[in-house]
C-alpha positions, 0 to 999 in steps of 0.5 A: 532499532525499528518501530514495532507496528501498531496493533489494530491499524492495518494501514499498509494492507488497506491504502496502497495498491499492490500490483503483484499477486497476493494469496487469494487476490492473483491479480493484486488490489487496488488502492484503499482496499482491504487485502483479503489476507487482513485478519479481524484484528487487522494483522496479515495472515501471510507475514513472513510467509513466501506468497507474501508480496515483496512490496509488502516486506518493504513497508517497515513501520516508522514515525513518518508513515505511522505516526501516532494514529491509524488515520495519520497512517492511512492519510500518509500512505495514501499521500505515497500512493498518489506521488507514485502512481503512473501518469494518466494519459502517459501513453498519449502524445505530448500536445503540440502548440500552434497550427 
């Protein structure tokens, strides 16, 4: 049985970047920016609705991600974001050694 989302957290609506459209954010959102659909109680206003991005639905609360605190969840998701971000300069040709 899965873990329930912690009230007053909202980490998964803030920490990760989202590249797909969100109602009110047609270009998605960068990492660390709160989603416009996050309400004052830190709950998703489009939870379970068709306009909610699939990536949001894929984030399921669990011990590893959520830990015991909101700060843990923000840090864990931040590390995941960093580990899965496209490499900078990946469109550059490889360096060649020597003349």
